[in-house]
N, C-alpha and C positions, 0 to 999 in steps of 0.2 A: 858213428857221429859224422865222419867225413862224407859218407854217402848221403846222409840226411841233409847236411849242409849244401852239398852239390844239388840235390833235388830242390831245396828251398831257393837257391839262386836261380835255377832254371825256371822254377814255377813263377817267379816274379816277372819273367819276360813277357812281352806281347806274343800272342800265339803266332802271328805272322812272322815275327823274327825267329822264333824257335823252329817253326816248320821249314822255313827256307834254309836255316843253318844246319838242322839236324837230320832232315829227311831228304832223300835223294830223288824220289820219284814223284810224279804228279799225283799218282793214286794215293801214295802215303800222305802227302800233304793235304789232299782233299779229305781223307779219312780223319786226320787229326783236326782239321778245321771244323768238321761236323760235330766232333765231340766238344771242342773248345767253345763252339757257339751256344752250347747249353747255358753259358754264363750270361747270355742276353746283354752282351757288351760289344762295343767296337773291338774287333780282334787286334787292333793296333795299340790297345791300351795295356798297361802293365797288369800282370797277374792272370791274364787269360790263359797262358800256358798251363798254369796250375790246374785249372778246371779240366782242360783236355787230358792232362796226364793222370789226374785222379780217375776220370771216367774210363780211360784206356786201361788203367791198372785193374779197376773193378771188373771190366769186361773180361780180362784175362783170368782173373782170380775166381770170380763167382758168377760171371755173366750179369745181364740186366734182367732180373726175374719178372715174370708176369704171374699174377695170382690165378691159379686154376679155378675156374668158375666165375671169375670177375672180381673186381676190387671190393665189391660188397661183402664177399666172403671174408676178406681181411678185417673189415669194419665189424662184422658179426663176431669174429673170433675175439677181437679186442674187447667188445662189450661183454661177451661171455666170461672172459677172464676177469673183468672189472666186477661183474656180478658175483663171481665165485669168491671174491675177496670182500663181499659185503657192500660193494658200491652200487650206485644207481645211475643210469644214463637217462637224462631228460632232454628231449628234442622238441623243436617247434616253439621254443620260447626264447625270444631275444632279450638278453640282459642289457639294459641301457644305462644303469647306474650300479656302481659297486654296492650301494646300500641295499640292493635287492638280495645280495648274497649273505646269508647269516652264517658266517664261518670265520674261525680265527685265522685260518690259512687259506689263501686263494691263489691258484696258479692259473694265469690267463694266457690262452692261446689266441691272442688278438694282435692286430696291427698297432703301431704307435698312434695312428690317427684315432682308432677306436678307443684306445686307452685314454687319450686326451679328452674324449667326449664323455667317458663314463666315470672319471675320477677327478677329485680336487687335488691337484698336484702343486708342489712348490714352483715358483716362477722360473727358476733356473732350469729345473728338470723339464718343465713344459717347453721352454725355448729349445732345449736340446732335442726333444722329441719332434717339435715342429720343424726342425731343420732336416729331419730324416727324409731322404729322397726315394720315391718309388722307382722301380725299373720300368722299361717299356712293357707294354701289355702284350696279349696274344689274341689272335682270332682263331677260333677252333671250329672244326667241322667233324661231324660223325656221319658215317654212311652205312646203309644196308646194301649189300651187293648181291648179285645173282651168281657170283662165282669169284674165284681169286683174282687179284689184280694182275692184268696181263703184262707183267714186266718184260721189257725187251731182253734183259739178262735174267734167265731163269733162276740164277743163284739168289737173287734178291727175294724170291718167294719164300726162302727158308728163314729169313730174318724176322724176328719179332719187332725190332725197332729199325727204322730206315731213315737216314738223313739224305734229303734231296737238296741239292744246291750247286752241283757242278764242282768246279775247281776251287782251290784255296782262294784264289783271287775273286771268284764269283761270290763265294760265301762271305768273305771279308767285306766286299762291297755291299752286299745285302744288309749285313749287320751294321755297317757304318751309316747307311741310309737311315735305318731305324733310330740309331743313336742320335742322329742329327734332326730327328722329328719328321722324317719323310717315310713314305710307303714304298718299299722296293717292288719294282715291276716283275722281278724274278726272285722271289723271297727264298730264303733258307727255310725248308719245310721239315718239321719233325713228324714222322708218320709211324703209326703202330698198327700192325696187323695181328691182332690177338690170336686168330685162328692158326697162325703158323706155330705158335707155342702151346696153344690149348685147343685142340680140336674137339673137346668134349661138349662144347656148348652148341655145336651145330650151326650151319649157315656161315656166312662171311660178313663180319663187321669190320669196320676200319675207322680210325680217327687220325686226324692230323691237325697241326696248328703252325702258324707262322708268327713271328714277332712283328708288332706294330707299335707306333708311338702310344705312350700311356694315355688311356681315355679315348682312343681313336673310335670314330663312328663309321669308318669306311668298311664296306662289305668286301671282303677279300675272297669270296667263294670262287669266282671265276679265275682269279689270279692263282690261287692254290691249286685248283683243278687243272689249270693249264700247265703248271709246273709238274704235276703228276703225269699228265699226258706226255710231257716231254720224254719221260723215261718209261712210260707204260701206255703206248698208243692204244686207243680204244677203251681207256678206263671209263670215260663218261657213259659208254654204252652198258656198262655193268651196274650202274647206279640204279637201285630200286627206290631209295629214299635218302634224304639228307637232312641234317639238323645243324643249324649254325648258332654259334655263340660268340658275340663280340665282347669287348671289354665291359660294357655296361651290363650285359646279361650274366657274364661271369661274376662280376661284383655283386649283382643282385642274388645270385646263387650262394655266394660265399663272400661276406663283407671284407674278409682278409685279402681278397684279390683286388686291391685298390687300383682302379683304372685298368683292370685286366692283368695286373702284375702277379704272376704265379710264384714268384720267388721271394716274396716278403720284403722287397726293397732292393735298391740298386746294389749289385755285388762288386762295387768298385774297390780299389785299394783303400781309399779313405773309409768307406763304410764297412770294410772287412774288420777294421779295428774299432769303429764307432758304430756298434750294432746293438741297440739303437743309440747308445750313449757311450762316451769314454768312461770305462770303469773296469777294474779287474774282475768284477762279478756283475755284468750287465743284466743278468736275470733278476737281480734284486732291485726293487724300486724303493723310493723314499717312504712309501707307506708300509707300516709294520705288518708283516704277515702277507704281503702282496708281492707276487713274483710274475715275471713274464717268461713265456716259453715258446713263442711262435718262431717262424722262420726269420723274423726280424731280430732275433737274438743269435749269438754264436752257437754252432758253426755255420748258420745260414740255412738255405733251402736244401731239400733232399728228403728222401724217405728213410730217415735214420733215427729220429726221435731223440737226438742228443740235446736239443734245446730243452725238452721236457725232463730229460735225465738230470741235466745240470740244475734246472730250477728245483726239481724234487730233492736233489742232494742238499741244496741250501735250505729248502723249506723244512726238511726233517731234522735239521740240526737244532740243538737247544737255542733259544732266542738269544742268549748271550754270545753265542759263537757265530751267528749268522753274518756278522760283518767281517769275518776272517775268511781267507781262502783255504 
């Protein structure tokens, strides 16, 4: 219990405070800043240390896995499991109103904004959902390359996930700019080179993104590629083709990515507890048999499925017990 309490106290600290106090080297602080910046928050704000510590622990314990054969393989496996249990997957149909769903129990993987549009909700609950804030968005690039990225440091070629941003101070400045509604000229870039972990697919593909103000329409292609060139001179010469997606394109692809927000809402201290409303069971809605399970519910974003698990746990209880924890 004492160790858990100590972890909780440190997790509440701003990442910049923790890094300067607990880590002695410039390299260690930069490493931690890259992990903490996954929070898409100003690293001077409370609780950003928690995100960095969690990702560092996962990296040491199980690594950050990539799906062999691409992420479609994971989706296919999940659909196959659903069908084996008698379920059916329907795609290509956008549900605009809850009345379209003829079911006694509905579990919705949607944003608060989408839920507001599709359901007739009590005024107080509507106001709470309306106050839910999105996080900054992202600008994403995908590349086809004629060879591996020419990293100045060859060790980087072995990493599936790479954080580009320089020192703790540089990364913190980049994230502070975005939090203030500006575009960083030297952004923190999250880059993935799948071929480093999964050579079975052949060729060299790459993707990366940087944080931008929510709903931004600024093309960050040159800015991101310049940041990569900083650490891999000659990178642009390897590019065979590129595909860009700004916040508008990402939201068109997936309406849950409101304004390009890939985390389901701002992961601030306030919204950590109000996700998306103040409640001991926020997956339950005021509508009988209707539950929320998206990243806008606890425990928030990540490839863990816990929002769905919690919603399913409530949904499968007898109706008389659904109000209890």
